C-alpha positions in Angstrom: 16.3 5.3 -23.0 15.3 1.8 -23.0 16.0 -0.5 -19.8 16.1 -3.9 -19.5 15.2 -5.4 -15.8 14.9 -8.6 -14.8 13.2 -10.6 -11.7 12.9 -14.3 -11.2 10.7 -16.6 -8.9 10.6 -20.1 -7.5 8.1 -22.9 -7.4 7.2 -24.2 -4.2 9.1 -27.6 -5.0 12.5 -25.2 -5.1 14.5 -26.8 -2.2 14.6 -23.4 -0.6 11.1 -22.6 -0.7 10.5 -26.6 0.5 12.5 -25.0 3.6 10.2 -22.1 3.8 7.2 -23.7 3.8 8.2 -26.4 6.3 9.1 -23.4 8.7 5.9 -21.5 8.3 3.7 -24.7 8.7 5.4 -25.1 11.9 5.0 -21.5 12.6 1.2 -21.6 11.8 0.9 -24.5 14.0 2.4 -23.2 16.9 0.6 -20.0 16.6 -2.7 -21.5 16.5 -2.4 -23.0 20.1 -0.5 -20.4 21.3 -0.7 -16.9 20.2 1.9 -15.6 22.3 4.6 -18.3 21.2 8.2 -17.4 20.3 9.5 -19.1 17.0 12.3 -19.1 15.2 12.2 -22.1 13.2 14.6 -22.8 10.0 14.9 -26.0 8.0 17.8 -27.5 6.3 17.1 -30.1 3.2 19.6 -31.9 2.0 19.4 -35.0 -0.3 17.0 -37.7 1.7 17.4 -35.7 5.0 15.7 -32.7 6.5 16.7 -31.0 9.8 14.1 -29.0 11.1 16.0 -26.9 14.2 15.6 -23.4 15.6 13.9 -22.1 18.9 10.4 -22.1 19.7 9.1 -21.1 23.1 5.5 -22.2 23.4 2.7 -24.0 25.9 1.6 -25.7 22.8 3.0 -29.1 21.6 3.2 -29.3 17.5 4.3 -32.4 15.7 6.7 -31.2 13.7 7.4 -34.3 11.4 3.8 -34.1 10.8 3.9 -30.7 10.0 6.4 -31.1 7.6 4.6 -34.1 5.4 1.6 -31.6 5.1 4.1 -29.4 3.0 5.9 -32.2 1.2 3.3 -34.6 -0.2 1.5 -32.3 -2.5 4.9 -31.4 -3.9 4.7 -35.3 -5.1 7.1 -36.5 -2.2 6.2 -40.0 -0.2 7.4 -40.9 3.3 10.1 -43.2 2.0 12.0 -39.8 0.2 13.1 -38.2 3.5 14.3 -38.9 6.7 13.4 -35.8 8.8 15.0 -34.9 12.1 13.5 -32.6 14.7 16.0 -30.3 16.2 13.7 -27.6 17.9 14.8 -26.2 21.4 13.3 -23.1 23.5 14.5 -19.4 23.1 17.6 -18.0 24.9 16.3 -16.7 28.0 18.8 -13.6 27.2 16.8 -12.5 24.1 13.5 -13.2 25.8 14.3 -10.7 28.6 14.7 -7.5 26.1 11.7 -8.9 24.3 9.0 -9.7 26.4 6.2 -7.1 27.8 5.8 -6.4 31.2 3.9 -4.1 33.3 6.7 -1.3 33.1 8.1 -2.5 29.6 6.7 -2.6 25.9 7.3 -5.5 23.7 10.7 -4.9 22.5 12.0 -6.0 18.8 13.4 -9.8 18.7 16.4 -8.6 17.1 18.1 -5.9 15.2 17.3 -5.0 12.0 16.9 -2.7 8.8 13.9 -3.4 6.8 12.4 -1.9 4.1 9.2 -1.8 2.2 8.7 -0.7 -1.4 5.6 0.3 -4.1 5.3 1.2 -7.7 2.1 3.0 -9.7 3.1 0.4 -12.8 0.1 -1.6 -11.9 -2.6 -2.4 -9.2 -0.5 -5.0 -7.7 1.5 -1.9 -6.7 4.9 -3.9 -7.7 7.4 -4.6 -10.5 6.0 -6.1 -13.5 9.0 -8.4 -13.9 8.5 -10.0 -10.1 4.9 -10.0 -10.7 5.0 -12.2 -14.1 7.8 -14.4 -12.5 5.6 -15.3 -9.7 2.5 -15.5 -12.0 4.3 -18.1 -14.2 5.6 -20.6 -11.6 1.8 -20.4 -9.9 0.4 -21.3 -13.2 2.7 -24.0 -13.8 2.4 -25.6 -10.1 -1.8 -25.1 -10.1 -1.7 -27.1 -13.7 0.8 -29.9 -12.1 -1.4 -30.2 -9.0 -4.4 -30.7 -10.9 -2.6 -33.1 -12.8 -2.9 -31.4 -16.0 0.7 -31.0 -16.8 2.1 -34.4 -17.9 5.7 -35.2 -16.8 5.9 -32.1 -14.7 7.7 -32.1 -11.1 7.8 -29.8 -8.5 10.8 -27.9 -8.4 10.8 -25.0 -11.3 12.4 -21.4 -11.6 11.1 -18.7 -13.7 12.6 -15.6 -14.8 11.3 -12.3 -16.8 13.1 -10.0 -18.3 11.3 -6.2 -18.9 11.9 -3.5 -21.1 11.2 -0.4 -19.8 10.8 2.8 -22.2 11.3 6.1 -20.3 10.4 8.2 -23.0 7.2 6.4 -23.5 6.5 4.9 -20.0 6.0 1.6 -21.9 6.8 -1.6 -20.7 6.8 -5.2 -22.6 8.4 -8.5 -22.1 11.8 -8.6 -23.7 12.8 -12.7 -22.3 11.7 -15.3 -20.9 13.3 -18.4 -18.9 11.4 -21.2 -17.5 13.5 -24.3 -16.0 10.9 -27.2 -14.8 11.6 -30.4 -13.5 10.3 -33.6 -15.5 9.9 -37.1 -15.1 13.1 -39.4 -17.2 11.0 -40.6 -20.4 9.3 -37.2 -21.6 8.7 -35.7 -24.6 10.8 -32.7 -24.6 8.9 -31.2 -27.8 5.6 -31.5 -25.9 6.8 -30.3 -22.8 8.5 -27.4 -24.2 5.2 -26.6 -26.3 2.6 -27.1 -23.3 4.9 -24.7 -21.0 5.1 -22.2 -23.8 1.1 -21.9 -24.9 -0.3 -23.2 -21.6 2.0 -21.3 -19.2 3.8 -18.5 -20.4 1.6 -16.9 -23.2 -1.4 -17.7 -20.9 -0.1 -15.4 -18.3 1.3 -12.6 -20.7 -2.4 -12.5 -22.6 -4.1 -12.7 -19.1 -2.1 -9.4 -18.1 -2.1 -7.7 -22.0 1.4 -8.3 -22.6 3.3 -9.0 -25.8 3.9 -12.4 -26.8 7.2 -11.3 -28.9 9.8 -12.3 -26.7 13.1 -14.0 -26.5 12.1 -17.4 -24.9 14.3 -20.3 -23.1 13.0 -23.4 -21.5 15.3 -25.8 -19.8 18.4 -24.7 -21.3 20.7 -27.4 -20.0 18.6 -29.4 -22.1 17.5 -32.0 -18.6 16.1 -31.5 -15.6 15.4 -35.0 -14.1 16.9 -34.6 -10.5 15.7 -32.0 -8.1 14.4 -30.7 -4.8 17.2 -31.4 -2.4 18.6 -34.2 -4.2 19.5 -31.7 -6.8 20.4 -28.9 -4.9 20.7 -28.3 -0.8 17.9 -26.2 0.8 17.5 -23.5 3.5 14.8 -21.8 4.9 15.4 -17.8 4.2 17.8 -17.6 0.9 15.0 -16.8 -1.3 14.5 -13.1 0.1 14.5 -11.1 -3.2 12.2 -13.9 -4.8 10.3 -13.2 -1.8 10.4 -9.1 -1.3 10.7 -7.0 -4.7 12.5 -9.1 -7.2 15.6 -6.3 -6.7 14.0 -3.3 -7.5 14.1 -2.6 -4.3 17.1 -2.5 -1.0 16.8 -5.7 1.5 17.9 -5.7 4.8 18.9 -9.2 4.6 16.5 -10.8 7.0 14.1 -13.4 6.1 10.7 -14.1 6.7 9.7 -17.4 7.1 9.5 -19.4 10.4 9.8 -16.3 12.3 6.8 -15.3 15.0 5.8 -11.3 14.5 7.9 -10.0 17.2 11.1 -10.9 15.1 10.9 -7.2 12.9 13.0 -9.0 10.1 9.3 -10.2 9.0 6.7 -8.3 11.1 8.4 -4.3 10.1 9.1 -5.6 6.9 5.3 -6.3 6.4 4.4 -2.5 7.9 6.8 -1.2 5.5 5.1 -2.5 2.4 2.0 -1.1 3.9 3.1 2.3 4.3 4.8 2.1 0.5 1.8 1.0 -0.9 -0.7 3.4 0.6 1.6 6.1 -0.1 2.0 5.3 -3.6 -2.1 4.7 -3.9 -2.8 8.0 -2.2 -0.8 9.5 -4.9 2.0 10.8 -2.5 4.7 9.5 -4.9 4.9 6.5 -8.4 7.4 4.9 -6.7 8.1 4.9 -2.9 10.7 3.3 -0.5 10.9 3.5 3.3 13.5 1.8 5.4 12.5 1.0 9.4 15.5 0.6 11.3 15.4 -1.6 14.8 17.2 -2.5 18.0 16.9 -6.1 20.2 14.4 -5.2 23.0 13.7 -1.3 22.5 10.2 -1.2 21.0 10.0 1.7 18.7 12.5 2.5 15.4 15.4 3.8 15.8 15.5 5.6 12.2 13.5 6.0 9.2 14.5 7.1 5.8 12.6 7.5 2.9 13.2 7.6 -1.1 10.6 8.5 -3.8 12.8 8.7 -6.9 12.2 12.1 -7.7 8.6 11.4 -8.3 7.3 13.0 -5.2 6.0 17.3 -4.8 6.3 16.5 -1.2 9.6 16.6 1.0 10.7 13.7 3.3 10.7 15.9 6.3 6.7 15.8 5.2 5.9 12.3 4.6 7.8 11.2 7.7 5.8 13.6 9.6 2.4 11.9 7.9 4.1 8.2 8.8 4.5 9.1 12.3 1.3 10.6 12.8 -0.7 7.8 10.8 1.4 4.3 11.6 2.0 3.3 14.7 5.7 1.8 14.5 6.5 0.2 18.0 6.8 -3.6 17.8 3.1 -4.1 19.4 1.8 -1.5 17.2 2.6 -3.2 14.0 1.4 -6.6 15.5 -1.7 -5.1 16.2 -2.3 -2.6 13.3 -1.9 -5.6 11.2 -3.0 -8.3 13.2 -0.2 -10.6 12.4 -1.2 -13.0 15.7 -4.1 -14.5 13.7 -2.5 -14.4 10.0 -1.2 -17.8 8.1 2.1 -17.6 7.0 2.0 -20.7 5.1 0.7 -19.3 1.5 3.1 -16.6 1.9 6.0 -18.9 1.7 5.7 -19.3 -1.8 5.0 -16.9 -4.9 5.8 -13.9 -2.8 5.1 -11.9 0.3 3.8 -9.1 -1.6 1.5 -7.8 -4.2 -1.0 -11.1 -3.5 -4.3 -10.6 -4.8 -5.0 -14.3 -3.9 -4.4 -13.8 -0.6 -6.6 -11.2 2.3 -3.1 -10.0 3.9 -3.3 -7.2 5.8 -0.2 -5.8 4.9 -1.7 -5.6 1.1 -4.7 -3.6 2.3 -5.3 0.3 0.9 -7.3 1.6 4.1 -5.1 4.3 5.0 -5.4 6.1 1.6 -8.3 8.5 2.3 -6.1 9.5 5.8 -3.1 10.5 3.8 -5.0 12.5 1.2 -6.0 14.1 4.1 -3.0 15.1 5.7 -1.1 15.6 2.6 -3.7 18.7 1.0 
């Protein structure tokens, strides 16, 4: 049987991604000065106004507006384009009371939540091909734009890739590619589309050894001049499927950007990916999904559930036992295992948080594979 499965990505200049990046730029700036800061930074971008809000408790001072411009200027904006408002205030003392570590209490989760991690063996990204290619397309387009090689292109862009999966042969092919890229008003449409096909889409597909006989759609509305927050309101945390597995796995609903590692929406999701990827790399399953749940103020997960989609010879009980032996799933254990106080989060705010070969991310390391293999013999 042949199945058609689709994922999408958005570029760094998409309004939601602009907000994600500003949130993580503020987070990085705070953590650089205060590793124990509590940060929950959310950004709203609408027309010519950008509002930076949320709760931050820290000993450091950070110019949030300056951090925002570090994101916006490379996207092609100038200081006359936006009025930026800072609306940050301290974290609720009720939350701090439950989260903060004391002499007789472990560090607690910053909120309740359910988190999922996923991995597949269909490539060495350990990610579904459709989301890998979707990210690579907008990443390539943005690279060419910033290098001033992509004439008339602006930074708001989207991609979508439909893969054809053949269950009988276990083969994959690209069935359809969609790209929408913002452009200047006086652009040459034919040259613009030709460049996208040859220098972006075909370039990426050839680099990954895929077919070129795909169905193609480029800017299907015919015109994409108005983009960014002028064309569509942006908000932190609204691209959670783009950030994760492209629709191939469950999602707990919590976003990543702008949150420090006590927020399990981020940290436990990273740990779940770390577990899933190492399990697949160790040959425990061809596909692996794990769910973790946490309660606010409590340090350890309330439940662990795994699904190997019928691709493992091991029982769920055996696998969960191994997870409990090899991975410290307490909030502090996750932060220490993945060194989350020393990660630069801004680079993850565009082009996905998982399967990133271009970044040295601790949750993408395969340093538990041999231990898993030894215990599962």
